[in-house]
Every structure is written in C-alpha cells, then in structure tokens.
SEPALO-955952 format. One record per atom (N, C-alpha, C): x, y, z; residue in three letters. Coordinates in steps of 0.05 Angstrom, whole numbers, plus 5000, padded with zeros to 4 digits. Layout:
SEPALO-955952
XYZALA ...
end
This chain:
SEPALO-955952
473531135117MET 471030985117MET 469631015091MET 468830795078SER 467230805053SER 464430915060SER 463131005038TYR 460431105043TYR 458530885053TYR 458930645042LYS 457230415050LYS 457430365080LYS 459830365091LYS 460230315120LYS 459130555136LYS 459530795125TYR 458531035139TYR 455531025141TYR 454230945119LYS 451230935119LYS 450230725138LYS 451530485138GLN 450730275156GLN 451030355185GLN 453130505191HIS 453630595218HIS 451530805226HIS 450930985207LYS 449131205213LYS 446231125215LYS 445430925200ARG 442630845199ARG 442430535204ARG 442930455229LYS 443030175235LYS 440230045232LYS 438130205236ASN 435430085235ASN 434030145209ASN 435430245189ARG 434230285163ARG 435830145141ARG 434530015123THR 435829875101THR 435430025075THR 437630105063LYS 437530245037LYS 439130085017LYS 438330094992THR 439729954971THR 440730144950THR 443330134945ARG 444530294924ARG 445030124900ARG 443930194877LYS 444330034853LYS 446730144838LYS 447829964822ARG 450030054805ARG 449130244784ARG 450030274794GLY 449330454775GLY 451330474750GLY 463334704463GLY 464334734438GLY 462434884421GLY 462234794402LYS 460434934384LYS 457834774382LYS 455634924385LEU 453134784384LEU 452334714356LEU 451634464350GLY 450834394323GLY 450234094322GLY 448934014301THR 448433724297THR 450833584287THR 451033324293LEU 453333174285LEU 452532884280LEU 453232784257LYS 452632504251LYS 454932324261LYS 454132134279ARG 456131954290ARG 455031664290ARG 456731474285ILE 455931194286ILE 456431104314ILE 454231024329MET 454530954357MET 452930694362MET 454030534380ASP 452630294389ASP 452030334419ASP 449430374425PHE 448630434452PHE 447930184468PHE 447629954456GLU 446429724469GLU 447929634495GLU 450429684496HIS 452029604520HIS 452629834539HIS 451430064533SER 451830294550SER 449930294574SER 450930314599PRO 449130304622PRO 447630564626PRO 445230534637ILE 443530764644ILE 444630894670ILE 445231144669ILE 446231284693ILE 444231504703ILE 442031534689GLY 440031734697GLY 437531684681GLY 435231774692SER 432731734679SER 430731934689SER 428431954676GLY 426332134684GLY 424032114665GLY 422132304667GLY 419932304649GLY 420632344620GLY 422932484616TYR 423832544589TYR 424932304574TYR 426232114589GLY 427631894576GLY 429831794594GLY 432231744582ILE 434431624597ILE 437131764590ILE 439031734608VAL 441831824602VAL 443631584604VAL 445331544584LEU 447131324582LEU 450031414586LEU 451731244598ASP 454531284598ASP 455731144574ASP 456831304555LEU 457831174530LEU 460431024535LEU 461831084557GLY 464130924564GLY 466430944543GLY 466431164528ASN 468531194508ASN 470831354519ASN 472931384503SER 475331524512SER 474831814519SER 472831934508HIS 472132214514HIS 470432244539HIS 469632014551ARG 467832014574ARG 465432184570ARG 463832094552GLU 461332234545GLU 458932094556GLU 456832254562ALA 454232154568ALA 452332254546ALA 450132104542ILE 448232184522ILE 445432164532ILE 443832364527LYS 441032374536LYS 439232294512LYS 437632094517LEU 435731994497LEU 432932064505LEU 431232144486PHE 428532244492PHE 426332044484PHE 424432014501LYS 422131834496LYS 420431934473LYS 420032194472ASN 418332314451ASN 419932334425ASN 419532134408VAL 421132114383VAL 420332324362VAL 418132464367GLU 417232664348GLU 418132954355GLU 419132984379ASP 419633264388ASP 422533344384ASP 423233384358CYS 425933474351CYS 426533754362CYS 424433924363LYS 424734194372LYS 425734204401LYS 424734014418ALA 425534004446ALA 428533964449ALA 429733784432ILE 432633744434ILE 434133994426ILE 433234124405GLU 434634374397GLU 434534584418GLU 432134624431THR 431934824452THR 433534754476THR 433334504485GLU 434934424509GLU 437934444504GLU 438834364481ALA 441634384474ALA 442534674474ALA 440934844463ARG 441735134462ARG 441835254490ARG 439935184508ILE 439935294535ILE 442235184551ILE 442734914548GLN 445034804563GLN 447634924553GLN 447934974527ASN 450335094517ASN 450735374528ASN 448535524529ARG 448635794541ARG 449535784570ARG 448335604585CYS 449035584614CYS 451935484618CYS 452835304601SER 455635214603SER 457535454600SER 456935634582GLU 458635874578GLU 458136074600GLU 455736094610LEU 455036284631LEU 456536224657LEU 456935964664PHE 458235894689PHE 461235814685PHE 462235854661LEU 465035794655LEU 466835944674LEU 468635814687GLY 470535944705GLY 469536004733GLY 467035914739THR 465835964765THR 466035714783THR 464935734806GLU 464935504825GLU 462635304818GLU 461035374799ILE 458835204790ILE 459335104762ILE 458934844757GLY 459334734731GLY 456734664717GLY 456934664690VAL 454734554673VAL 456134384652VAL 455334134649PRO 456633954629PRO 456834074601PRO 459134074590LYS 459534184563LYS 458333994542LYS 456934104523LEU 455833944502LEU 458033844483LEU 457733594474THR 459633484455THR 458333444428THR 455733414427PHE 454233404402PHE 451233394408PHE 449633444388TYR 446833374389TYR 445933304361TYR 443933124361ARG 442733054335ARG 439832974339ARG 438432944318GLN 435532894319GLN 434832644303GLN 435732414312SER 435432164297SER 434031964315SER 432031824304PRO 430731604319PRO 432531364321PRO 432731244345ILE 434431004349ILE 432930814367ILE 433930574371HIS 432830394390HIS 434930314411HIS 434130314436TYR 435830214458TYR 434230004473TYR 435329764474LYS 433929534487LYS 431129504475LYS 430929534449ASN 428429494434ASN 426329714440ASN 427129934452VAL 425330154458VAL 426130394441VAL 424230514426PRO 424930744409PRO 425530994426PRO 427531144418TYR 428231404430TYR 429031594407TYR 429031844414LEU 430132054397LEU 432932114408LEU 434832104391CYS 437632144398CYS 438632404387CYS 439732574402GLY 439932594431GLY 441932814436GLY 442632854460ILE 444533064469ILE 446932924482ILE 449232964470GLY 451732864482GLY 453133074498GLY 454332994520MET 455633184538MET 457733054554MET 459333214568ASP 461433104586ASP 460132934607ASP 461432704613TYR 460532524634TYR 461432634661TYR 459632624680LEU 460232704708LEU 460432464725LEU 462832384734PRO 463132144750PRO 462132194778PRO 461031984791PRO 460132014819PRO 462432034838PRO 462032154862PRO 464232184881PRO 464731924897PRO 467031914910LEU 467731694928LEU 467131424916LEU 465831244932ASP 465230974922ASP 462330954912ASP 461031174906PHE 458431164895PHE 458631064866PHE 456430934858GLU 456430814831GLU 454330944813GLU 453231174822GLU 451231314806GLU 451431614814GLU 450131774799GLN 450232064803GLN 449032134830GLN 450332324844VAL 449432404871VAL 448132674869VAL 445532674875HIS 443932924875HIS 443933044903HIS 444233304903MET 444233454929MET 441433564934MET 439833424949VAL 437133514955VAL 437033634983VAL 437933884984LEU 438234015010LEU 435734145020LEU 433534125005GLY 431034235014GLY 428934025018GLY 429833775023TYR 427933545025TYR 428633375049TYR 426633295064GLU 427033125088GLU 425232885089GLU 424432785066GLY 422732545065GLY 424232295075GLY 422632085081ASN 423931845092ASN 425331675071ASN 425131755045ASP 426631615024ASP 429131755017ASP 430031945033ILE 432532085028ILE 434931885032ILE 437231955021ASP 439531785023ASP 439031505011ASP 437831504988SER 437331254973SER 437231304944SER 437231094928SER 436931114899SER 433931144892SER 433331324875TRP 430531364866TRP 430331264837TRP 428131124831GLY 427631024804GLY 426031224788GLY 425831174762THR 424131334745THR 421331364757THR 420231144766ARG 417731144781ARG 418531144811ARG 418431374823THR 419531404850THR 418231244871THR 415831144866SER 414330984886SER 415230694886SER 416930614866GLU 417730344863GLU 420830314866GLU 421730084875PRO 424630044878PRO 426030054851PRO 428530134851VAL 430230134827VAL 430529844817VAL 430229804791SER 430529544779SER 431129574750SER 431429354736SER 432029374707SER 429629494692SER 427229464703GLU 424829584691GLU 424329864701GLU 425629944723ASN 425230204735ASN 427930324740ASN 429330424719PRO 432130514721PRO 432430744740PRO 434830774750THR 435530974771THR 435431254759THR 434531434776ARG 434831724771ARG 437531824783ARG 438531664802GLY 440931744816GLY 440631704846GLY 442631764861PHE 442631744890PHE 441932024901PHE 439832044917PHE 438932304928PHE 439832334956PHE 441832514959ALA 443332534984ALA 442332765002ALA 442232715028SER 441532915048SER 443833105053SER 443233315068ALA 445333495076ALA 447533355092ALA 446833175110ASP 448733025126ASP 450632855108ASP 449432725088THR 451132565070THR 452932745054THR 452032975045MET 453733155030MET 456033255047MET 455433305073LYS 457633395091LYS 459733165094LYS 458832925095TYR 460632695096TYR 462332685071TYR 461132715047ILE 462632705022ILE 464732925021ILE 463933165029TRP 465833385028TRP 468233345047TRP 467633225071THR 469733165090THR 471632955079THR 470532745067GLN 472232535057GLN 473932625033GLN 472932815018GLU 474432914995GLU 476433135003GLU 476233225027GLY 477933445036GLY 477133705023GLY 474533725017SER 473533965003SER 473034195023SER 473334435013SER 472734675029SER 469734735029SER 468234585014MET 465334635013MET 463934565039MET 461934725046ASN 460334665069ASN 457434735063ASN 455634685081PHE 452834715076PHE 452035005071PHE 453335185086GLU 452735475082GLU 453535575055GLU 455935495046LYS 456935585020LYS 455335454998LYS 454635205001MET 453035064980MET 450335194977MET 449135275000SER 446535414999SER 446835674984SER 448935824990TYR 449336074976TYR 449736034946TYR 451335834938LEU 451835784910LEU 449235704895LEU 447535554908MET 445035484895MET 443335734890MET 443235914910GLY 441736164906GLY 442936334884GLY 445536354885ARG 446936524865ARG 446636404837ARG 446936134835GLY 446736004809GLY 444036044796GLY 441836004811LEU 439236034800LEU 438736324792LEU 439636504808ARG 439236794801ARG 440836874777ARG 443236764774THR 444936824751THR 443536734725THR 442236504725MET 440736414702MET 438436604696MET 436936684717ILE 434636854713ILE 435537124701ILE 437637244712ASP 438637494702ASP 439737474673ASP 440437234665ALA 441437194637ALA 439137134618ALA 436637134628GLY 434337084610GLY 433736784607GLY 434536624627ILE 434036334627ILE 432336274652ILE 430036164648ILE 428236104671ILE 428835824680ILE 430035784704PRO 430935524714PRO 428735344725PRO 427235234708ILE 425035054716ILE 426034774719ILE 425734664743ASP 426334374748ASP 429234294742ASP 431134474746VAL 433934394742VAL 434834224766VAL 436934064763GLU 437833894784GLU 440733964791GLU 441433914816TRP 444133974827TRP 445433714835TRP 447833664823VAL 449333414830VAL 452133494838VAL 453533314852TRP 456333354861TRP 458133164845TRP 460133284832SER 462033124817SER 464633274813SER 466833134813LYS 469433254808LYS 470033494827LYS 469133464852GLY 469733664872GLY 468233924870GLY 465933934856LYS 464434184854LYS 461434124848LYS 459734314852PRO 456834284844PRO 456434324814PRO 454634174803TRP 453934194775TRP 450834224772TRP 450034384753ILE 447134404746ILE 446734234721ILE 444634064722ILE 444033894699ILE 441033904694ILE 440233794671ASP 437433754662ASP 436034024657ASP 436334114633PHE 435134364625PHE 432634334607PHE 431434084609GLY 429234024591GLY 426734184594GLY 426234284619LEU 423834454623LEU 424434744625LEU 427034814623CYS 427735104624CYS 426635254600CYS 426335514604GLN 425335684583GLN 427135924580GLN 427136044556GLU 428536294552GLU 426536524554GLU 427136714571GLY 425336934575GLY 425837074601GLY 424137264608LYS 424437414632LYS 422337334653LYS 423137354678VAL 421237284700VAL 421937464724VAL 419937524740ASN 420437674764ASN 421737484785ASN 424237534793PRO 425637344811PRO 424137284837PRO 422937494849GLU 421637444875GLU 419037284871GLU 417437354851LYS 415037204846LYS 415636914838LYS 417736874822PHE 418536614813PHE 419336434837PHE 420636554857LEU 421536404880LEU 419136314897LEU 416936464896LEU 414636404913LEU 412536224899LEU 412736184873LYS 410836014859LYS 411735724860LYS 409835544861GLY 410435254862GLY 410035124836GLY 410534864835GLY 410134704811GLY 412034784789GLY 411034774764SER 412634834741SER 412835124735SER 411735294753GLU 411735584748GLU 413635724767GLU 415135574784GLY 416935714802GLY 418635514818GLY 419835624839LEU 421735474855LEU 420735384883LEU 418235464890ALA 417335424917ALA 417235134925ALA 416734954907THR 416534664914THR 418934504905THR 421034644896ASP 423434504888ASP 424834374912ASP 425834134909ILE 426933984931ILE 429934034935ILE 431234164916TYR 434134184917TYR 435134404935TYR 433934634934TRP 435034864949TRP 434034874978TRP 435834944997PRO 435134965025PRO 433735235031PRO 431835225049ARG 430435475056ARG 431935605079ARG 434135735073ASN 435735865094ASN 436836135085ASN 437936275103GLU 438936545099GLU 441136545077GLU 442836345077ASP 445036345058ASP 444036315029ASP 442036155025PHE 440836134998PHE 439736404990PHE 438136525007TYR 436836775000TYR 438936994995TYR 441036985010ARG 443237185005ARG 444337154977ARG 444836904969GLY 445836854942GLY 443836934921GLY 441336864926TYR 439236914906TYR 438737214901TYR 439037374922TYR 438437654920TYR 440937824916TYR 443337704916THR 445837844913THR 445938004887THR 444837884865LEU 445038014839LEU 442738204833LEU 440838234852SER 438638414847SER 439538704849SER 437938874836ASN 438639154835ASN 438039294862ASN 
end
C-alpha cells in the first residue's frame, strides 16, 4: 500500500495535501541554482536539491551579511558528522561551504553549505520529519515556512511532519527493525552524545532517510558546556523542554541519561 492510500484509509474525514516536494573548507564552484527545487525551508533561508551526480543539497541563508554563521554551522555539522560516524544515527556529510552572495528566483541569499542529499522514504516527495513529541491537529501534513499558511510557491515546504503512527507505517513498509521504543532511545542518546561532546543541540531536527534517523539543521547549535538535566527542563531556545521531536517517555530518558556519570 502506498503512503497516499494508507493516509486516505486512516483519515477518511481529514484532507491533507502533500506537496512535491571530508575536509571542512571553502570551495569556489560555478553553480546554477535557478532550476533546483526547494526541499526545505525555515527562518534561516532555504535548502535546494542540486540534482547533480553527487546528489548534493545546498543550504542558502537569508542573512547575506552573516558569513560567520555559515562558518560556525559548517564546523558544528562537520564535528557531528564525525561524532556519529559508524553509529545508528546519521548526520549529512559536508561537501563544501562558501560565503558568496547569490540570487535564487531574484531573491538574494548567502551561499552556502553543501551536503549529502537525504532522499525521502517510500513514495514521499519531501523530507520526512519525525515529530514524536507533538500531537497537534496539523500532524501528518506538509508544513510551510510560515506554518499558519498552506504550502505554496510563496510559502515553500519545511517538509512532511510525521506522527508516531506514520513512522511505524514507514518502518513496516521498509522492513526496518526500527520501532518507536528504539527510536525514542536513539533520540535521547543522540542529543546526550552531542552535549557530552561540547555541542549544545538547540533546535536540531530529526528526519528519516535511507533506512535510518538523521540529525539536521545545526544553525542554532552552540559549542560549549551545559548541564544536561537543566538543559532538558528549559524551554524555548535555552533547552529541550518545548522541542517537538523527542517523545516524553522512559526510553528517551534512558537514552539521554545512559552517558551520564
């Protein structure tokens, strides 16, 4: 059963629309972005699928003056890619970064961070986010940059935000050994691994691709030390308490506190 048929069967009285969706250093490359589709967006800017033979994605930033932000984010993502290498959690490998102003669809951006492209699972046409700590009525749908408005050409997609039930369906269809309990544990372990490595995981996102969970979007992360227990209890941009991705259950807490002394 395709996901579309599954969703229609599961929610007969709800209508949802899914839109179509190395070494760290600077690198000068000649690129034409105009025909590259948007596969992600947010307050920072947009992510494009370059559609090249290397299957790269590139993150473009709205703030064309903030070159330091690109350097910091690239460094943190590179550290995390190495930190989770060989584990059950993935972080997209950087392919390049540079600090050059460009235009995409006549809008100025700062370019940008290149990384491995993460294809969506099954018949999805955009990135699938695992929001296991959220039960709002807009779950199992595409969210736009402005979440209060429908996805459109003027309000590009952030991705498809999947419930625990939808993730269970994906895992079953893929023949994956993943389950809700294990995913909860991995989220806890992953966040704590970053904290113990001196990376504060502020507003990171969890997506499913290529048969495993991936952590993406390190734009608000910081390098430094934080008390793990206090960080878990704080909300907003100072902690994890209001984060929508992680489930509030015993398996998450077991993973989060496994690495504590």
